[in-house]
C-alpha positions as CSV (number, residue, x, y, z in Angstrom):
1,M,5.2,-10.0,-5.9
2,W,4.2,-8.3,-9.1
3,V,0.7,-7.5,-10.3
4,C,1.6,-9.6,-13.3
5,Q,4.0,-12.5,-12.9
6,C,5.7,-11.6,-16.2
7,L,6.9,-8.0,-16.5
8,A,7.9,-8.7,-20.1
9,L,4.2,-9.0,-20.9
10,L,3.5,-5.6,-19.3
11,L,6.3,-4.1,-21.4
12,A,4.9,-5.6,-24.5
13,V,1.5,-4.0,-23.8
14,A,3.2,-0.7,-23.3
15,L,5.1,-1.0,-26.6
16,V,1.7,-1.4,-28.3
17,R,0.3,1.7,-26.6
18,G,3.3,4.0,-27.4
19,Q,6.7,4.1,-28.8
20,P,9.5,3.9,-26.2
21,G,12.3,6.3,-26.5
22,S,15.5,7.1,-24.7
23,K,14.8,10.8,-25.1
24,R,11.7,10.7,-23.0
25,P,12.7,11.1,-19.3
26,N,12.0,8.6,-16.6
27,F,10.3,9.8,-13.4
28,I,10.7,8.7,-9.8
29,H,8.5,10.3,-7.0
30,L,10.1,9.7,-3.6
31,M,7.7,10.5,-0.8
32,M,8.5,10.0,2.9
33,D,5.8,9.9,5.6
34,D,5.4,12.5,8.4
35,W,8.8,14.2,7.8
36,G,8.9,17.9,8.4
37,W,11.0,20.7,7.0
38,G,13.6,20.2,9.8
39,D,14.0,16.5,9.2
40,V,16.3,16.9,6.2
41,G,19.9,18.1,6.6
42,A,19.8,20.2,3.4
43,Y,17.1,22.4,5.0
44,K,19.0,23.3,8.1
45,S,20.0,26.9,8.4
46,P,23.8,27.8,8.2
47,G,23.8,28.7,11.9
48,G,22.4,25.4,13.0
49,G,19.8,22.8,12.5
50,Y,16.5,21.8,14.0
51,T,17.4,18.1,14.7
52,K,20.5,16.0,14.7
53,V,19.2,13.6,12.1
54,K,21.7,12.5,9.5
55,T,20.5,12.4,5.8
56,P,23.7,12.6,3.8
57,N,22.2,10.9,0.6
58,I,19.2,13.2,0.5
59,D,21.5,16.2,1.1
60,N,23.6,15.1,-1.9
61,L,20.5,15.1,-4.0
62,A,19.9,18.7,-2.9
63,R,23.5,19.8,-3.6
64,S,23.4,18.2,-7.1
65,G,19.9,19.4,-7.8
66,K,17.4,22.1,-6.9
67,R,15.8,22.5,-3.5
68,F,12.6,24.5,-3.0
69,T,11.8,26.6,0.1
70,D,8.1,27.2,-0.6
71,Y,6.7,23.8,-1.6
72,H,3.3,22.8,-0.2
73,S,1.4,19.5,0.0
74,T,-2.3,19.7,-1.0
75,S,-3.3,18.6,2.6
76,P,-1.8,18.4,6.0
77,V,-2.5,14.7,6.2
78,C,-1.8,11.5,4.3
79,S,-4.5,10.3,1.8
80,P,-5.6,13.7,0.5
81,S,-1.9,14.7,0.0
82,R,-1.3,11.6,-2.0
83,A,-4.5,12.1,-4.1
84,G,-3.2,15.6,-5.0
85,I,0.1,14.1,-6.3
86,M,-1.7,11.5,-8.3
87,T,-4.4,13.7,-9.8
88,G,-3.2,17.3,-9.8
89,R,-6.5,18.1,-8.2
90,N,-7.5,19.6,-4.9
91,P,-8.3,16.4,-2.8
92,G,-11.3,18.0,-1.1
93,E,-13.0,18.4,-4.4
94,L,-12.6,14.6,-4.9
95,G,-14.3,14.0,-1.5
96,I,-11.0,13.0,0.2
97,H,-10.7,15.2,3.3
98,T,-8.7,13.0,5.7
99,A,-6.9,9.7,5.9
100,L,-9.0,7.0,4.2
101,N,-10.1,4.2,6.5
102,S,-10.4,0.5,5.6
103,D,-13.8,0.7,7.4
104,A,-16.5,2.2,5.1
105,Q,-18.5,3.4,8.1
106,A,-15.6,5.3,9.5
107,N,-15.2,7.0,6.1
108,A,-18.9,7.9,6.1
109,R,-18.6,9.5,9.5
110,A,-15.7,11.6,8.3
111,G,-17.6,12.6,5.1
112,D,-15.0,10.9,3.0
113,V,-15.3,8.7,0.0
114,N,-14.0,5.1,0.4
115,F,-11.3,5.4,-2.3
116,L,-10.0,7.6,-5.1
117,D,-12.4,7.2,-8.0
118,P,-10.5,5.1,-10.6
119,A,-12.2,7.1,-13.3
120,T,-10.3,10.2,-12.2
121,P,-7.3,10.8,-14.5
122,T,-4.0,10.0,-12.8
123,I,-0.4,10.7,-13.7
124,T,0.2,6.9,-13.9
125,R,-2.7,6.4,-16.3
126,L,-1.6,9.3,-18.5
127,L,1.9,8.0,-18.7
128,Q,0.9,4.3,-19.2
129,D,-1.4,5.3,-22.1
130,S,1.5,7.2,-23.7
131,G,3.9,4.2,-23.6
132,Y,5.5,4.4,-20.2
133,V,5.7,1.4,-17.9
134,T,4.6,2.4,-14.4
135,G,5.2,1.1,-10.9
136,H,4.1,1.9,-7.4
137,F,6.1,0.5,-4.4
138,G,5.3,1.3,-0.8
139,K,2.4,3.0,0.8
140,W,-0.9,3.4,-1.1
141,H,-3.5,4.8,1.2
142,L,-5.9,5.8,-1.6
143,G,-8.5,3.3,-0.6
144,G,-8.5,-0.1,1.2
145,T,-12.1,-1.0,2.0
146,S,-13.2,-4.6,1.5
147,D,-16.9,-3.7,1.4
148,P,-17.3,-2.0,-1.0
149,P,-14.1,-3.4,-2.5
150,A,-11.5,-0.7,-3.1
151,P,-9.9,-0.7,-6.6
152,L,-6.4,-2.2,-6.9
153,P,-3.5,-0.1,-8.0
154,S,-3.6,-1.6,-11.4
155,Q,-7.0,0.1,-12.0
156,Y,-5.2,3.5,-11.8
157,G,-2.8,2.8,-14.7
158,I,-0.1,1.0,-12.7
159,N,1.7,-1.9,-14.3
160,A,3.5,-3.3,-11.3
161,S,2.9,-2.7,-7.6
162,V,4.0,-4.0,-4.1
163,T,2.1,-1.9,-1.6
164,F,0.6,-1.6,1.9
165,D,-2.5,0.2,3.2
166,S,-4.2,-1.2,0.2
167,R,-6.1,-4.2,-1.2
168,D,-3.2,-5.0,-3.4
169,P,-2.6,-8.8,-3.5
170,N,1.1,-8.0,-3.6
171,Q,1.6,-6.7,0.0
172,L,4.9,-5.2,1.0
173,G,6.1,-7.7,3.6
174,N,4.3,-8.9,6.7
175,R,3.3,-5.9,8.8
176,S,2.6,-8.1,11.8
177,E,6.3,-8.9,12.0
178,P,8.1,-6.6,14.6
179,T,10.9,-6.0,12.2
180,W,8.6,-4.8,9.4
181,S,9.2,-1.0,9.8
182,A,13.0,-1.6,9.9
183,V,13.1,-3.5,6.6
184,S,10.3,-1.7,4.8
185,S,12.5,0.9,3.1
186,G,14.9,-1.8,1.8
187,I,12.0,-3.8,0.3
188,I,10.8,-0.7,-1.5
189,I,14.2,0.0,-3.0
190,D,14.7,-3.7,-3.9
191,Q,11.5,-3.6,-5.9
192,A,12.4,-0.2,-7.5
193,I,15.8,-1.5,-8.7
194,S,14.3,-4.7,-10.1
195,F,11.7,-2.6,-11.9
196,M,14.3,-0.3,-13.4
197,E,16.5,-3.2,-14.6
198,K,13.6,-4.7,-16.5
199,A,12.4,-1.4,-18.0
200,K,16.0,-0.7,-19.1
201,A,16.4,-4.1,-20.6
202,H,13.4,-3.4,-22.8
203,D,14.3,0.2,-23.6
204,M,11.1,1.5,-21.9
205,P,10.7,4.8,-20.2
206,F,9.4,4.3,-16.7
207,Y,7.6,6.1,-13.9
208,M,7.7,5.0,-10.2
209,N,6.1,6.2,-7.0
210,L,8.3,5.1,-4.1
211,W,6.2,6.0,-1.0
212,F,7.9,5.1,2.3
213,H,6.5,4.0,5.6
214,I,9.2,5.9,7.5
215,S,8.6,7.9,9.8
216,H,5.0,6.9,10.4
217,A,4.1,4.9,13.5
218,E,5.1,2.3,14.4
219,L,8.9,2.6,14.3
220,D,11.2,-0.2,15.5
221,P,14.7,0.1,14.0
222,T,17.2,-2.7,14.4
223,E,20.1,-2.5,16.9
224,E,22.5,-2.0,13.9
225,Q,20.4,0.9,12.6
226,K,20.4,2.6,16.0
227,K,24.2,2.4,16.3
228,V,24.5,5.4,14.0
229,Y,23.3,7.5,17.0
230,A,24.2,5.4,20.0
231,P,27.1,3.1,19.2
232,K,27.6,1.8,22.8
233,N,25.1,-0.3,24.8
234,V,22.2,0.5,22.5
235,Q,19.8,-2.0,24.1
236,S,20.1,-0.7,27.6
237,V,20.0,2.9,26.5
238,C,16.8,2.5,24.5
239,R,14.7,0.0,26.3
240,L,13.5,-0.6,29.8
241,P,14.1,-4.3,30.3
242,S,11.1,-4.8,32.5
243,T,8.5,-3.3,30.2
244,N,10.4,-3.0,26.8
245,E,9.2,0.6,26.8
246,T,11.0,3.0,24.5
247,T,13.0,5.6,26.5
248,C,14.8,7.5,23.8
249,P,12.4,8.5,21.0
250,H,14.9,10.7,19.2
251,L,17.2,7.7,18.6
252,I,14.3,5.5,17.4
253,F,13.1,8.3,15.0
254,W,16.4,9.4,13.7
255,A,17.7,5.8,13.2
256,S,14.6,5.0,11.1
257,Q,15.1,8.2,9.0
258,T,18.8,7.6,8.4
259,N,18.1,4.0,7.3
260,A,15.6,5.4,4.8
261,D,18.3,7.8,3.6
262,D,20.7,4.9,3.2
263,E,18.2,3.2,0.9
264,I,17.7,6.3,-1.1
265,G,21.5,6.3,-1.6
266,R,21.3,2.7,-2.8
267,L,18.7,3.8,-5.4
268,V,20.8,6.6,-6.7
269,T,23.8,4.3,-6.9
270,A,21.7,1.9,-9.0
271,L,20.6,4.8,-11.3
272,H,24.3,5.6,-11.9
273,S,25.3,2.0,-12.5
274,M,22.5,1.6,-15.1
275,N,23.4,5.0,-16.7
276,L,19.9,6.2,-16.0
277,V,20.7,9.1,-13.7
278,E,20.9,11.9,-16.3
279,G,17.7,10.8,-18.0
280,T,15.6,10.5,-14.8
281,L,13.8,13.2,-12.9
282,L,14.0,12.2,-9.2
283,A,11.8,14.2,-6.9
284,F,12.0,14.0,-3.1
285,T,9.4,15.2,-0.7
286,T,7.1,14.1,2.1
287,D,3.3,13.8,2.5
288,N,2.7,16.3,5.3
289,G,4.3,17.8,8.3
290,P,5.5,15.9,11.4
291,E,3.3,14.0,13.8
292,D,2.8,15.2,17.3
293,P,4.3,13.1,20.1
294,S,0.9,13.0,21.9
295,G,-0.2,10.7,19.0
296,Y,2.9,8.6,19.0
297,M,5.7,8.9,21.6
298,N,8.5,8.4,19.1
299,A,7.2,11.1,16.7
300,V,9.8,13.7,17.3
301,G,10.0,15.2,13.7
302,S,10.6,18.9,13.2
303,A,8.6,21.4,11.2
304,G,11.7,23.6,11.2
305,P,11.0,27.3,11.7
306,F,7.3,27.0,11.0
307,R,4.2,27.0,13.2
308,G,2.0,23.9,12.9
309,Q,2.4,20.2,12.3
310,K,0.5,17.3,10.8
311,R,-3.2,18.1,10.5
312,S,-2.6,21.8,10.9
313,L,-3.2,24.4,8.2
314,Y,-0.4,26.5,9.5
315,E,2.8,26.2,7.5
316,G,4.3,23.4,9.5
317,G,1.5,21.1,8.4
318,H,2.0,21.5,4.7
319,R,5.2,23.4,3.9
320,L,7.7,20.7,3.2
321,P,11.1,19.8,1.6
322,F,11.0,19.4,-2.1
323,I,14.2,18.5,-4.0
324,A,14.3,18.0,-7.8
325,H,17.3,16.1,-9.2
326,M,18.2,15.5,-12.9
327,P,21.8,16.0,-13.8
328,G,22.3,17.9,-17.1
329,T,18.7,19.2,-17.0
330,I,18.1,20.6,-13.5
331,P,20.8,23.1,-12.3
332,V,23.1,22.1,-9.5
333,N,22.8,23.4,-5.9
334,V,20.2,26.1,-6.6
335,V,17.7,27.2,-3.9
336,D,14.4,28.3,-5.4
337,H,11.8,30.4,-3.5
338,S,8.9,29.9,-5.9
339,T,5.6,28.8,-4.4
340,I,4.9,25.3,-5.7
341,S,2.5,22.5,-4.9
342,G,2.1,18.8,-4.9
343,A,-0.7,19.3,-7.4
344,D,1.9,20.6,-9.8
345,W,3.4,17.2,-10.2
346,L,0.9,15.8,-12.8
347,P,0.9,18.8,-15.2
348,T,4.7,19.1,-14.9
349,V,5.5,15.4,-15.6
350,A,3.0,15.4,-18.4
351,K,4.7,18.4,-20.0
352,M,8.2,16.8,-19.6
353,A,6.9,13.5,-21.1
354,D,5.4,15.4,-24.1
355,I,1.8,14.6,-23.2
356,T,-0.8,17.2,-24.2
357,L,-3.5,17.3,-21.5
358,P,-7.1,17.7,-22.8
359,E,-8.8,20.9,-21.9
360,S,-11.4,19.0,-20.0
361,L,-8.7,17.8,-17.6
362,S,-6.6,21.0,-17.5
363,K,-9.5,23.1,-16.3
364,T,-10.1,20.8,-13.3
365,L,-6.5,21.0,-12.1
366,A,-5.3,22.8,-9.0
367,G,-1.7,22.5,-10.1
368,Q,0.3,24.1,-12.9
369,D,3.2,23.1,-15.1
370,I,6.4,24.1,-13.3
371,S,8.9,22.4,-15.7
372,D,10.4,25.8,-16.6
373,I,11.0,26.5,-13.0
374,L,12.7,23.2,-12.5
375,V,15.2,23.7,-15.2
376,S,15.9,27.4,-14.6
377,N,19.2,28.5,-13.2
378,S,17.5,31.4,-11.4
379,S,16.5,31.3,-7.7
380,Q,14.1,34.1,-8.3
381,T,10.5,33.6,-7.1
382,V,8.0,32.8,-9.9
383,S,4.4,33.7,-9.3
384,R,1.6,31.1,-9.4
385,E,-1.3,31.3,-11.8
386,K,-3.7,29.8,-9.3
387,P,-4.0,30.3,-5.6
388,L,-3.4,27.3,-3.2
389,L,-6.4,26.1,-1.2
390,W,-6.7,23.8,1.8
391,D,-9.4,22.4,4.0
392,W,-9.2,20.5,7.2
393,Q,-12.4,19.6,9.0
394,F,-11.0,17.7,12.0
395,G,-9.0,18.1,15.1
396,V,-5.3,18.9,15.6
397,S,-3.2,17.3,18.2
398,G,-0.7,19.2,20.3
399,P,-0.4,22.8,21.5
400,C,-3.1,25.3,21.0
401,W,-0.7,27.4,19.0
402,N,-0.8,24.8,16.2
403,R,-4.6,24.5,16.0
404,A,-5.4,26.4,12.9
405,P,-8.8,27.4,11.4
406,R,-10.6,25.0,9.0
407,M,-9.7,26.5,5.6
408,A,-6.9,28.4,4.1
409,I,-5.9,30.2,0.8
410,R,-2.5,31.3,-0.4
411,D,-2.3,33.9,-3.1
412,G,1.0,35.5,-3.8
413,D,2.7,36.4,-0.5
414,Y,-0.6,36.4,1.5
415,K,-2.2,33.5,3.3
416,L,-5.6,33.8,4.8
417,L,-7.2,31.3,7.2
418,Q,-10.7,31.2,8.6
419,N,-13.6,29.0,9.7
420,P,-16.8,28.6,7.6
421,D,-18.7,30.9,9.8
422,G,-16.1,33.7,9.3
423,S,-14.5,33.3,12.7
424,R,-10.8,33.0,13.4
425,L,-10.0,35.3,10.5
426,E,-6.2,35.4,10.1
427,L,-4.0,37.0,7.4
428,Y,-0.2,36.6,7.1
429,N,2.4,38.0,4.8
430,L,4.7,35.1,4.2
431,D,7.3,37.0,2.2
432,A,10.3,37.1,4.6
433,H,12.5,38.7,1.9
434,T,10.7,42.1,1.9
435,A,12.8,45.1,2.6
436,D,10.1,46.7,4.8
437,G,10.3,43.9,7.2
438,K,6.5,43.2,7.1
439,G,6.9,39.6,5.8
440,E,7.4,36.7,8.2
441,Y,7.4,32.9,8.1
442,F,6.1,32.3,11.5
443,E,2.4,33.2,11.1
444,A,2.6,35.3,14.3
445,Q,1.6,38.8,13.0
446,N,-2.1,38.6,12.1
447,L,-2.9,41.4,9.6
448,A,-6.6,40.5,9.2
449,H,-7.8,43.5,11.2
450,D,-5.4,46.0,9.7
451,P,-7.6,48.6,7.8
452,E,-5.0,48.7,5.0
453,M,-5.5,45.0,4.4
454,K,-9.3,45.0,4.2
455,E,-9.4,44.7,0.4
456,T,-7.0,41.7,0.5
457,V,-9.0,40.1,3.4
458,D,-12.3,40.5,1.6
459,R,-11.0,39.2,-1.7
460,L,-9.3,36.1,-0.2
461,S,-12.2,35.3,2.1
462,S,-14.7,35.5,-0.7
463,Q,-12.5,33.1,-2.8
464,V,-12.0,30.5,-0.1
465,M,-15.7,30.6,0.9
466,S,-16.8,30.2,-2.7
467,W,-14.6,27.2,-3.0
468,W,-15.5,25.7,0.3
469,N,-19.2,25.8,-0.4
470,K,-18.7,23.6,-3.5
471,L,-16.8,20.9,-1.7
472,P,-18.5,17.5,-1.3
473,N,-19.4,16.7,2.3
474,A,-17.9,19.9,3.7
475,T,-19.2,19.8,7.2
476,S,-19.6,22.3,10.0
477,T,-18.2,21.0,13.3
478,P,-17.1,22.7,16.6
479,L,-13.5,21.8,15.8
480,T,-12.6,25.3,14.7
481,G,-9.1,25.7,16.0
482,C,-7.8,27.3,19.2
483,E,-6.6,30.8,19.9
484,S,-6.7,30.9,23.7
485,F,-5.9,28.5,26.5
486,P,-7.4,28.9,30.0
487,L,-4.9,28.7,32.8
488,P,-5.7,26.6,35.8
489,L,-7.8,28.3,38.5
490,E,-7.8,27.7,42.2
491,T,-10.5,25.3,43.4
């Protein structure tokens, strides 16, 4: 199932490109699909949680590492979020505005490119060129068209891959099988462990993306997996025998998540058994906020305390769990409130791998090196050098309350949202730690029309509009969010 039948050959090539060394860290990027803030036990408040999902292995990573409260994906949806991780760029600038389709005509209608341009520098290419052996196991979703043919993962600096939502000849199982979602997490971790064993045997530093299917539709956990939440009479509880219709979406959703958590525990156990855990930066996150049940009935993820969900530019669409774990390097059980982004991954990993980025690349990045933040014992907020920018040109499922404007910018504690025509102007102070009580997480107190905030509104609006106007295929559509809902009238 490898891109090359012989991993030893790949390692030999890597040896030629750069000298291996035990002092250079390994990197694992663990990304779940459609998990929200409230879908991880370690992010529940002391007074109670948002769901009853059990994630003990992820929680252990948080307790033995650092968890961040203000991490943001570069998009509230899949493909652009993943592009931001791989490139350190804002995905809209790359022409990736929404989930890439395997149909080129559908991409054209959305104003999207068909795939991430393989000429764009990626973290995998940078590391491969510096002597790392690189792997990608799980979801791809950075291009899968047949006409024109989307590039294979190997064309992005990836030595070994087993993927889905791709043209990869090494597909991750048979998605037509009804048990595929239930076994997908295990296949990913099987591949990861095998990859690590071979890299260790050749004394090679490694990098892996482990991008899970869970909790994207469709979900169909096994009866054994569901017993964690319903140990008795699971089949009758969860299915209507006449139609086989799911009747308990929470059980389906949580069982799938807990199984993924079990597999993450198996990965960490393997790292310990191979004596790799102290030399490996393991990052856990998710691609965007939770899906709305109107799109998939078993989608019952939680955005925690935040307004918004998948596809929304409110916090619940892009403010996500992020845990960094590297014993001996990253402090234990620290909660950090610094504002960080998925775009920070590339420059941070490059710095930790002792790779100097060329100025021509650095000036295009939306992210910044946060390696000093990762290793700091402090939980104090560190300011960003660059604002965060988002665009979403399409519809949002679910309640009107979650339907945000089309663009957003975050600079310091302030976040501004608006449409390209200047409508739906909204400004929020997201610093909930302020002594004056003006900060809030919920995006409920719109400060845009406060005379004292005019200078801030004008500055942020000018910045986001200047950026928007340079985006490829930025379109004007009537999908501009929702701020009122008409009640039924008598007829």
